[in-house]
N, C-alpha and C positions, 0 to 999 in steps of 0.2 A: 410183104409182111416181115421179111427179114430185116428191113430197114427200121421198122417200127418195133418189132419184138424179137430180138436176137435169141431170146430164151427158146423159141420154137426150134431154131437151128440146133441149140444145145440138146434139146430133148431127142432129136433125131440123130445125134452124134455126127452132124455135118459141120465142117469147119468152113466158114465163109470169110474171106479176107480180101475182098475185091478193092480195087482202087476207087476212092470217092473223089479225090481232088488231086490235080497235079499242080505243083507250085515250083516254077522253074525246073530244077533238076531233083526236086523232092516230091514226096507223095504223102497223102493222108489216106489211111485205109479204113475199112469197116471195123477192124479190130481197134484202131485208135479211137474211133467214134464211140464204140461200145464201152471202152474203158472210161472215156470222158462222161458218158451218160450212165454209168453204173449206179451212182447214188439215186438217180431217178428211177431206173429199172428196179432197184431194190425196194423202192417205196411202193411201186404199183404191182410188182411181182406178177402173179397169174390173174390178177383181177381184170374182169372184162371192162373195157373203157367205153364210155359214151362217145358219140360222134364229136361232141365239143371237146372232150378230153383227148381224143385222138388228134384233133386239130392243134390243141395246146401242146401235146407231146411232139408233134411234127415241128412246131415253132421252136421248142426247146432244142430239138435235134439240129435244126438249121443254125441256131445261135451257137451251139456247141461246135458244130462243124466250122463256122466262121472263126470262132476262137482258136481252133486248132490251126487253121490257115494262118491267122495272125501270128501264132506262136512259131510256126515254121519260118515265116518271114523274119521274125526277130532272131531265131536261131541261125538263119543264114547270114544275117548281119553280124551276129556275134562271131561266127566263123570267119567272115570276111575281114573283120577288124582284129582277129586273134585275141578276143577278150577271154581271159582265163581267171578262174576263181580257185584258189588253192584249198586243200583240205583244212589248212590252218584257219583260213577265213571262214569256212563253214563252221568249224568248231567254235570260233569266236562269236558267230551269230547265234548259234545254239546256246552258248553260255549267256549271251546278252538276254535272250528270250527267257531262259530259265531264271535268271536273276530278276528280271522285270516282273515275272509272274510268281516269284518266290517258290519255285518248284525244285525238288531234288531231282537227280538224274533219273531215278526210278520212276518218279511221278511224271516226269517229262516223257519217258518212254511209254508209260501207260496211256498218256494223252495221245501220243502218236498212234498207238495201237488201236485206240478207240475210233480213230479216223480211218481204220482199215489199212494202215500202212506199216511196213517194216521200217526200221531205222535206215536201212539202205535205200529204200524207196523215198523216204522223207528227205534224206541227204541229197538224193538226185534231184528232187523237185526244188529243194532249197538252192542248190547250185544253179539251176536254170534261172531262178528268181534273182539271185545275186548277180548273175551274168547280165540279165536284162537291166538291172539297176545300174550296173557298171557301163553298159552301152548307152543308156539314157544320159548318164552323167557325162559321158564322152561327147555325145552328139548334141546334147541340149544345154547343159549347164554353162558351157563355155560361151554360149550365144545369148545368155540371159543376163541382163543388167537392170537393177532397180536403182534409180537416182533419188536423191533427197527431194527434188522437186516433185517427183511422182508420189513419193510418200506424203508430202505436204498436200498435194491435190487430193489424194485419196482420203486423207484425214478431214479435209474441208468438206468433201462430198459425203462423208459418213458421220458428220458431227452430231446428227440426231441420235446416232447409236451410242455416242459417248456422253450424252447429256445425263447428268446425275439429278436433274430437277432442283428443286429448292433445298438448300442445305442451311442448317442453323447450328451455330456453335453456342452451346448453352452452359449457363452456370446455375447451380441449384442450392437452395437452403432447405434442409430438413430440420424442422423445429421440434424441440421437446414439448411434451404435453402442456407444460405450465406457461409456455410463451404463446401469445396471441399473434397469428399470422397477419391479422389486420393491422395491429399496432406496429409490427416490424415493417410492413409494407408502407405505412404512413411515414415512418421515420426515414425510409429510403427515398420515397418520392418527394418529401419535403426538403431533402438535402441535409437532414440532420446527420446521416451517415451514408456511406457508400454501400453498395451491395456486397463488396468484398469485406468491408468492415463488419457488416451484419453476419456474413458467413463465419468470420473468425470469432465473433462474440456468441452467436446462438447455435450455429448448425451442428447437428449430430450426424451429418451425412458425409459423403466423399468430397475430396478436393479442398479441404480447409486451408491447405498450404498454397493453393492456387486460385483463391477467390471462388471456390465452388465449381470450377470448370469440370464438365464431364465430356468435353470434346465436341466434335462436329457430327451432327446426325442428319439423316435425311428426313425432311418434313413428312414425307409419306409414311415413314416408319414410326412416327410418333403416335402414341395412343391418342384416342379421341379426346380424352379429358385434358391431355397436355396441349393438344391443338386448340381446344376451346379456351383454355386459360391464357394462351399466347396470342389469340386473335387481336389484331390491332396494336400489339406491343412492338415498339420500335427498338433498335439497338440501344442497349443501356437501360431500357425500361424494365418494369417489374410486372409479372403476370398477376392475375387474381389468384387467391389461395386455392390449392387443390390437395388431395390426399395421395401420398406416395409412400408405399411400404408402411402403412398405418401411422404415418406422420403427416401433420400439416406441412405444406411446402410452398415455396415460392420459386419461380423460374425467371431468369433474365437472359435475353439474347445478347451474346457477346458480339456475334457477327452474323449477318444474314446474307446469303448469296442466292439470289432468286433463280439463277439457272447456271449452275456450275458445270463446266465441261472438263472431262478427264484430260489432263495435259498431254500434248503430243508425245513427249518423252516417255510417258507411262505406257503408251501403246505403239511406239515406233517399231519395236521388234515384231509385234504381231502383224502390223500392217506390212512390214517388209516380207515376212514369211508368206502372207496371203498373196501379195503381188508376185513374188517369186514363183509360187505354186501355179498361179494362173498363167504366167508367162511360160513356164515349163510345159504346161499342158498344151498351150497354143503352139509352141515351137515343135513339140513332139508330134502333135496331131498333123501339122503341116509336113513334117519329115516323114511320118509314117504313110500319109496319103500319097506323097510322091513316090515312096518306096513301093507301094502297092500298085500304083499306076504304071511303073516301069517294069513290074514283074509280069510273067506269063502265068496266069492262074486259070485253070480249067476245072470247073465243076462237072464231073462226068455225067451226072444226072441232067445237067443243063446243056451239055455239048450240043452243037458246036459253038455256043456262045461262051466267052470267057468272062471272068469276074470284072475285068477292066474294059470289057466291051469289044475286044479284038476278036474277030471271027477267025476260026481255025478251019 
């Protein structure tokens, strides 16, 4: 019961701090696990748990214990490679977080306190996190390279994700009430005037200086009445009349791209970052698995079997 509910031990004023796991020359104790599980214990408090909840709690306990073991292994590597993070670096990271979240120092301290930590405890945890990042950078980043050909291959494999669908560059004429859209359309289709000339002569809408152009739009984003007016109209043609902003209007497709793809250069950086992250994770997982296999890890509740299968 002490493993499941340490509050019992507290009620009886008994201090239990037995060793739960041995990792090389380091240990994880009951106290370490209780501290890791404290947020969970605070939630359940003295509530009587069902059998299912007890099973779930035991699963969380094992996950927390495994995390502590992994943390110890990382800390041992940090010590082995003499990784150090200065107070100045910690201050800079705190400043970065404050700036990013637009918090004053007092607001930041209140946020830390809400998590149940003193600033000293927060700085200690932050230092371990930064040391871990430094270790990963040392052990992983130097072994990860993303080539242009890999970026190109990933781009080709993900082209469906970069499809923008049908795109239409449109020009528009908004007509004053006294001008008939049917007559203007007839003059354009008969060749009496161009669409741009009709814009310059009649339009009370945007883009008079550029032939009525309103830029490139996604076909899917066009309103239904716009799509209906443009059905069957080719580049340079004129739509049937429709009402836009209380004006009779005509549309003309300047350019139609049936399946435009976002250019590689627009997404190159994102693809590079994705590939780098995946490679980092793969390399680090391989590195950490080898580290764990070479370590002597003994879960005392499971003794004499060790985590890496070596019998003691």
